DSSP file (Angstrom, degrees, kcal/mol; ACC not computed):
  #  RESIDUE AA STRUCTURE BP1 BP2  ACC     N-H-->O    O-->H-N    N-H-->O    O-->H-N    TCO  KAPPA ALPHA  PHI   PSI    X-CA   Y-CA   Z-CA
    1    1 A M              0   0    0      0, 0.0     2,-0.5     0, 0.0     0, 0.0   0.000 360.0 360.0 360.0 128.8  137.2   15.9   22.5
    2    2 A L        -     0   0    0      2,-0.0     2,-0.3     0, 0.0     0, 0.0  -0.828 360.0-177.6 -97.9 127.3  135.1   13.2   24.1
    3    3 A L        -     0   0    0     -2,-0.5     2,-0.4     8,-0.0    10,-0.0  -0.894  12.6-148.5-120.4 153.0  132.1   12.0   22.2
    4    4 A Q        -     0   0    0     -2,-0.3     8,-0.3     8,-0.1     2,-0.1  -0.974  14.9-127.1-124.5 137.5  129.5    9.4   23.3
    5    5 A T        -     0   0    0     -2,-0.4     6,-0.2     6,-0.1     2,-0.1  -0.418  20.5-133.7 -76.7 154.7  127.6    7.0   21.1
    6    6 A D    >   -     0   0    0      4,-1.8     3,-2.0    -2,-0.1    -1,-0.1  -0.242  45.1 -76.0 -92.6-168.5  123.8    6.8   21.3
    7    7 A T  T 3  S+     0   0    0      1,-0.3    -2,-0.1     2,-0.1    -1,-0.0   0.702 134.9  50.3 -65.9 -18.4  121.8    3.5   21.5
    8    8 A R  T 3  S-     0   0    0      2,-0.1    -1,-0.3     0, 0.0    -3,-0.0   0.180 120.6-106.9-102.8  16.7  122.5    2.9   17.7
    9    9 A R  S <  S+     0   0    0     -3,-2.0     2,-0.2     1,-0.2    -2,-0.1   0.727  74.0 142.6  65.1  26.6  126.3    3.5   18.1
   10   10 A R        -     0   0    0     -6,-0.0    -4,-1.8     2,-0.0     2,-0.3  -0.639  33.8-160.9 -93.4 153.7  126.0    6.9   16.3
   11   11 A I        -     0   0    0     -2,-0.2     2,-0.5    -6,-0.2    -6,-0.1  -0.916  15.6-129.9-126.4 158.7  128.0    9.9   17.2
   12   12 A T        -     0   0    0     -2,-0.3    -8,-0.1    -8,-0.3    -2,-0.0  -0.949  20.8-143.2-110.2 123.6  127.4   13.6   16.4
   13   13 A L        -     0   0    0     -2,-0.5   -10,-0.0     1,-0.1     4,-0.0  -0.635  24.6-109.4 -85.0 142.2  130.4   15.4   14.9
   14   14 A P    >   -     0   0    0      0, 0.0     3,-2.1     0, 0.0     5,-0.4  -0.313  26.8-112.5 -68.2 154.3  130.9   19.1   16.0
   15   15 A P  G >  S+     0   0    0      0, 0.0     3,-1.2     0, 0.0    -2,-0.0   0.803 114.5  62.6 -57.4 -31.0  130.2   21.8   13.4
   16   16 A N  G 3  S+     0   0    0      1,-0.2    -3,-0.0     2,-0.1     0, 0.0   0.409  78.6  87.6 -79.2   5.7  133.9   22.7   13.2
   17   17 A S  G <  S-     0   0    0     -3,-2.1    -1,-0.2     2,-0.2     3,-0.1   0.696  95.3-129.5 -73.7 -18.0  134.8   19.2   12.0
   18   18 A G    <   +     0   0    0     -3,-1.2     2,-0.5     1,-0.3    -2,-0.1   0.423  69.1 123.8  83.9  -1.8  134.2   20.5    8.4
   19   19 A I        -     0   0    0     -5,-0.4    -1,-0.3     4,-0.0    -2,-0.2  -0.826  43.6-164.4 -97.6 126.8  131.9   17.5    7.7
   20   20 A K    >   -     0   0    0     -2,-0.5     3,-2.3     1,-0.1     0, 0.0  -0.698  35.5 -78.3-107.6 159.6  128.4   18.4    6.5
   21   21 A P  T 3  S+     0   0    0      0, 0.0    -1,-0.1     0, 0.0     3,-0.1  -0.314 119.7  24.5 -54.4 133.7  125.3   16.3    6.3
   22   22 A G  T 3  S+     0   0    0      1,-0.3     2,-0.1    -3,-0.0    -3,-0.0   0.255  87.2 137.7  93.1 -11.6  125.5   14.1    3.2
   23   23 A D    <   -     0   0    0     -3,-2.3     2,-0.4     1,-0.1    -1,-0.3  -0.381  56.9-118.3 -65.8 145.5  129.3   14.0    3.0
   24   24 A A  E     -A   40   0A   0     16,-0.6    16,-2.3    -3,-0.1     2,-0.4  -0.709  32.9-169.5 -85.8 135.5  130.9   10.7    2.2
   25   25 A I  E     -A   39   0A   0     -2,-0.4     2,-0.5    14,-0.2    12,-0.0  -0.988  16.8-146.1-129.2 133.7  133.2    9.4    4.9
   26   26 A D  E     -A   38   0A   0     12,-3.1    12,-3.0    -2,-0.4     2,-0.5  -0.884  17.8-153.1 -95.9 127.8  135.6    6.4    4.8
   27   27 A L  E     -A   37   0A   0     -2,-0.5     2,-0.5    10,-0.2    10,-0.2  -0.897  13.1-175.1-105.1 125.1  135.8    4.7    8.2
   28   28 A E  E     -A   36   0A   0      8,-2.9     8,-3.3    -2,-0.5     2,-0.7  -0.979  14.3-154.1-123.3 126.9  139.1    2.9    8.9
   29   29 A I  E     -A   35   0A   0     -2,-0.5     6,-0.2     6,-0.2     5,-0.1  -0.888  21.2-144.5 -99.8 116.4  139.6    0.8   12.0
   30   30 A L    >   -     0   0    0      4,-3.0     3,-2.3    -2,-0.7    -2,-0.0  -0.319  24.6-105.4 -78.7 162.2  143.3    0.7   12.8
   31   31 A E  T 3  S+     0   0    0      1,-0.3    -1,-0.1     2,-0.1    -2,-0.0   0.814 120.5  55.5 -57.2 -32.4  145.1   -2.3   14.3
   32   32 A D  T 3  S-     0   0    0      2,-0.1    -1,-0.3     1,-0.1     3,-0.1   0.383 123.6-102.4 -85.5   6.4  145.4   -0.6   17.7
   33   33 A G  S <  S+     0   0    0     -3,-2.3    -2,-0.1     1,-0.3     2,-0.1   0.302  76.9 136.6  94.9 -10.0  141.6   -0.1   17.8
   34   34 A R        -     0   0    0     -5,-0.1    -4,-3.0     1,-0.0     2,-0.5  -0.401  47.4-137.0 -69.6 150.8  141.6    3.6   16.9
   35   35 A I  E     -A   29   0A   0     -6,-0.2     2,-0.5    -3,-0.1    -6,-0.2  -0.936  14.1-162.1-112.7 129.8  139.0    4.7   14.4
   36   36 A M  E     -A   28   0A   0     -8,-3.3    -8,-2.9    -2,-0.5     2,-0.5  -0.954   3.4-158.3-114.8 127.7  139.9    7.1   11.6
   37   37 A L  E     -A   27   0A   0     -2,-0.5   -10,-0.2   -10,-0.2    -2,-0.0  -0.918  11.9-171.8-103.1 123.8  137.2    9.0    9.7
   38   38 A I  E     -A   26   0A   0    -12,-3.0   -12,-3.1    -2,-0.5     2,-0.1  -0.951  19.7-134.7-122.1 113.4  138.4   10.2    6.2
   39   39 A P  E     -A   25   0A   0      0, 0.0     2,-0.3     0, 0.0   -14,-0.2  -0.441  33.4-176.2 -63.1 135.9  136.2   12.6    4.1
   40   40 A V  E     -A   24   0A   0    -16,-2.3   -16,-0.6    -2,-0.1     2,-0.5  -0.918  26.8-136.6-132.7 158.5  136.2   11.4    0.5
   41   41 A E        -     0   0    0     -2,-0.3     2,-0.2   -18,-0.1   -18,-0.0  -0.977  26.0-138.7-111.0 126.3  134.7   12.5   -2.8
   42   42 A T        -     0   0    0     -2,-0.5   -18,-0.0     1,-0.0    -2,-0.0  -0.588   9.9-146.4 -85.0 149.6  133.1    9.7   -4.8
   43   43 A I        -     0   0    0     -2,-0.2     5,-0.1     8,-0.0     8,-0.0  -0.967  18.7-120.5-118.0 123.2  133.7    9.5   -8.5
   44   44 A P    >   -     0   0    0      0, 0.0     3,-2.3     0, 0.0     4,-0.4  -0.319  26.8-118.0 -58.8 144.3  131.0    8.3  -10.9
   45   45 A K  G >  S+     0   0    0      1,-0.3     3,-1.5     2,-0.2     4,-0.3   0.847 112.8  60.6 -54.3 -38.0  132.1    5.2  -12.8
   46   46 A H  G 3  S+     0   0    0      1,-0.3    -1,-0.3     2,-0.1     3,-0.1   0.609 107.0  47.3 -70.2  -7.8  131.7    7.0  -16.2
   47   47 A Q  G X  S+     0   0    0     -3,-2.3     3,-1.3     1,-0.1     4,-0.3   0.389  80.6  97.4-109.0   1.8  134.3    9.6  -15.0
   48   48 A L  G X   +     0   0    0     -3,-1.5     3,-1.9    -4,-0.4     4,-0.2   0.783  69.4  72.6 -62.1 -27.2  136.9    7.1  -13.7
   49   49 A W  G >  S+     0   0    0     -4,-0.3     3,-1.1     1,-0.3     6,-0.3   0.848  92.1  57.6 -55.4 -33.9  138.9    7.3  -17.0
   50   50 A A  G <  S+     0   0    0     -3,-1.3    -1,-0.3     1,-0.2    -2,-0.2   0.600 100.4  58.3 -74.9  -9.7  140.0   10.9  -16.0
   51   51 A W  G <  S+     0   0    0     -3,-1.9    -1,-0.2    -4,-0.3    -2,-0.2   0.267  75.7 113.5-107.4  11.3  141.6    9.6  -12.8
   52   52 A T  S <> S-     0   0    0     -3,-1.1     4,-2.7    -4,-0.2     5,-0.2  -0.456  79.6-113.9 -74.4 158.1  144.0    7.1  -14.2
   53   53 A T  H  > S+     0   0    0      1,-0.2     4,-2.1     2,-0.2     5,-0.2   0.904 117.7  50.8 -58.1 -42.0  147.7    8.0  -13.8
   54   54 A E  H  > S+     0   0    0      2,-0.2     4,-2.2     1,-0.2    -1,-0.2   0.925 111.5  46.0 -63.6 -45.9  148.1    8.4  -17.5
   55   55 A S  H  > S+     0   0    0     -6,-0.3     4,-2.5     2,-0.2    -2,-0.2   0.906 111.6  51.5 -65.9 -41.3  145.1   10.8  -17.8
   56   56 A K  H  X S+     0   0    0     -4,-2.7     4,-2.7     1,-0.2    -1,-0.2   0.903 110.1  50.1 -62.6 -39.4  146.1   12.9  -14.8
   57   57 A H  H  X S+     0   0    0     -4,-2.1     4,-2.6    -5,-0.2    -1,-0.2   0.929 110.9  48.7 -63.1 -44.6  149.6   13.3  -16.4
   58   58 A M  H  X S+     0   0    0     -4,-2.2     4,-2.3     2,-0.2    -2,-0.2   0.893 112.4  48.7 -62.6 -39.8  148.1   14.3  -19.7
   59   59 A I  H  X S+     0   0    0     -4,-2.5     4,-1.8     2,-0.2    -2,-0.2   0.931 111.9  48.5 -65.9 -45.4  145.8   16.9  -18.0
   60   60 A E  H  X S+     0   0    0     -4,-2.7     4,-0.9     1,-0.2    -2,-0.2   0.910 112.3  49.5 -60.3 -42.4  148.7   18.3  -15.9
   61   61 A T  H >< S+     0   0    0     -4,-2.6     3,-0.8     1,-0.2     4,-0.5   0.914 109.2  51.4 -63.3 -43.1  150.8   18.6  -19.1
   62   62 A S  H >< S+     0   0    0     -4,-2.3     3,-0.9     1,-0.2    -1,-0.2   0.838 103.9  58.3 -65.2 -31.4  148.0   20.3  -21.0
   63   63 A M  H 3< S+     0   0    0     -4,-1.8    -1,-0.2     1,-0.2    -2,-0.2   0.768 105.2  51.1 -68.6 -23.8  147.6   22.9  -18.1
   64   64 A L  T << S+     0   0    0     -4,-0.9    -1,-0.2    -3,-0.8    -2,-0.2   0.537  81.9 114.5 -88.3  -7.5  151.3   23.8  -18.6
   65   65 A D    <   -     0   0    0     -3,-0.9    -3,-0.0    -4,-0.5    -4,-0.0  -0.497  54.0-158.7 -67.8 120.1  150.9   24.4  -22.3
   66   66 A P        +     0   0    0      0, 0.0    -1,-0.2     0, 0.0     3,-0.1   0.533  52.8 119.9 -79.8  -3.8  151.4   28.1  -23.1
   67   67 A S  S    S-     0   0    0      1,-0.1     2,-0.0     0, 0.0    -2,-0.0  -0.299  72.3-107.3 -60.8 142.2  149.5   27.9  -26.4
   68   68 A P        -     0   0    0      0, 0.0    -1,-0.1     0, 0.0     2,-0.1  -0.367  37.0-103.0 -69.0 151.6  146.5   30.2  -26.5
   69   69 A S        -     0   0    0     -3,-0.1     2,-0.5     1,-0.1     0, 0.0  -0.355  31.3-120.0 -69.2 153.6  143.1   28.7  -26.3
   70   70 A I        -     0   0    0     -2,-0.1     2,-0.6     2,-0.0    -1,-0.1  -0.857  20.8-152.2 -98.0 129.0  141.0   28.3  -29.5
   71   71 A V        -     0   0    0     -2,-0.5     2,-0.6     2,-0.0     6,-0.0  -0.901   4.9-155.5-103.5 122.9  137.7   30.1  -29.4
   72   72 A I        +     0   0    0     -2,-0.6     3,-0.1     1,-0.1    -2,-0.0  -0.869  25.3 159.8 -99.4 119.3  135.0   28.6  -31.7
   73   73 A E        +     0   0    0     -2,-0.6     2,-0.3     1,-0.1    -1,-0.1   0.617  57.7  41.6-114.1 -18.3  132.4   31.1  -32.7
   74   74 A T  S  > S-     0   0    0      1,-0.1     4,-1.9     0, 0.0     5,-0.1  -0.879  76.3-118.0-130.6 161.7  130.8   29.6  -35.9
   75   75 A G  H  > S+     0   0    0     -2,-0.3     4,-2.5     1,-0.2     5,-0.2   0.841 115.4  56.9 -63.1 -34.5  129.7   26.2  -37.1
   76   76 A E  H  > S+     0   0    0      2,-0.2     4,-2.4     1,-0.2    -1,-0.2   0.907 106.1  49.0 -65.2 -41.7  132.2   26.4  -39.9
   77   77 A Q  H  > S+     0   0    0      2,-0.2     4,-2.2     1,-0.2    -1,-0.2   0.897 111.2  51.1 -63.9 -39.2  135.1   26.8  -37.4
   78   78 A E  H  X S+     0   0    0     -4,-1.9     4,-2.6     2,-0.2    -2,-0.2   0.941 110.6  47.5 -62.1 -47.9  133.8   23.9  -35.4
   79   79 A E  H  X S+     0   0    0     -4,-2.5     4,-2.6     1,-0.2    -2,-0.2   0.892 111.3  51.5 -61.6 -40.6  133.6   21.6  -38.5
   80   80 A A  H  X S+     0   0    0     -4,-2.4     4,-2.3     2,-0.2    -1,-0.2   0.899 111.3  47.4 -64.1 -40.4  137.2   22.7  -39.5
   81   81 A L  H  X S+     0   0    0     -4,-2.2     4,-2.5     2,-0.2    -2,-0.2   0.918 112.2  48.7 -68.1 -42.7  138.5   21.9  -36.0
   82   82 A V  H  X S+     0   0    0     -4,-2.6     4,-2.7     1,-0.2     5,-0.2   0.919 112.1  50.1 -61.8 -42.6  136.8   18.5  -35.9
   83   83 A K  H  X S+     0   0    0     -4,-2.6     4,-2.5     1,-0.2    -2,-0.2   0.905 110.0  50.8 -62.3 -41.2  138.1   17.7  -39.4
   84   84 A R  H  X S+     0   0    0     -4,-2.3     4,-2.0     2,-0.2    -2,-0.2   0.923 112.8  45.8 -62.0 -44.6  141.6   18.7  -38.3
   85   85 A W  H  X S+     0   0    0     -4,-2.5     4,-1.9     1,-0.2    -2,-0.2   0.918 115.8  44.7 -66.5 -43.0  141.4   16.4  -35.2
   86   86 A T  H  < S+     0   0    0     -4,-2.7    -1,-0.2     1,-0.2    -2,-0.2   0.850 113.8  50.0 -72.7 -31.9  140.0   13.5  -37.1
   87   87 A D  H  < S+     0   0    0     -4,-2.5    -1,-0.2    -5,-0.2    -2,-0.2   0.841 114.0  45.5 -72.7 -32.8  142.5   13.9  -40.0
   88   88 A E  H  <        0   0    0     -4,-2.0    -2,-0.2    -5,-0.2    -1,-0.2   0.819 360.0 360.0 -76.8 -31.1  145.4   14.0  -37.5
   89   89 A G     <        0   0    0     -4,-1.9    -1,-0.2    -5,-0.2    -2,-0.2   0.467 360.0 360.0 -81.5 360.0  144.2   11.1  -35.5
């Protein structure tokens, strides 16, 4: 597909590119002069902890845990669970 830049060096991507207005794109210029556009998702700094190798491993492991989920329905159950976690930790 041939695209042409406008006077401000902009191009318009076709609708079937999958990129929508407002999407974040990483632009990489390769050694041979080719340009690669890579759609990215940005992660807020306060959420970066979840993307460490260690955290991702712990999350993957927890997803494989066959134990049933705990449903908290009362304040007393909540307090008991918090006490259990703080007493174990």
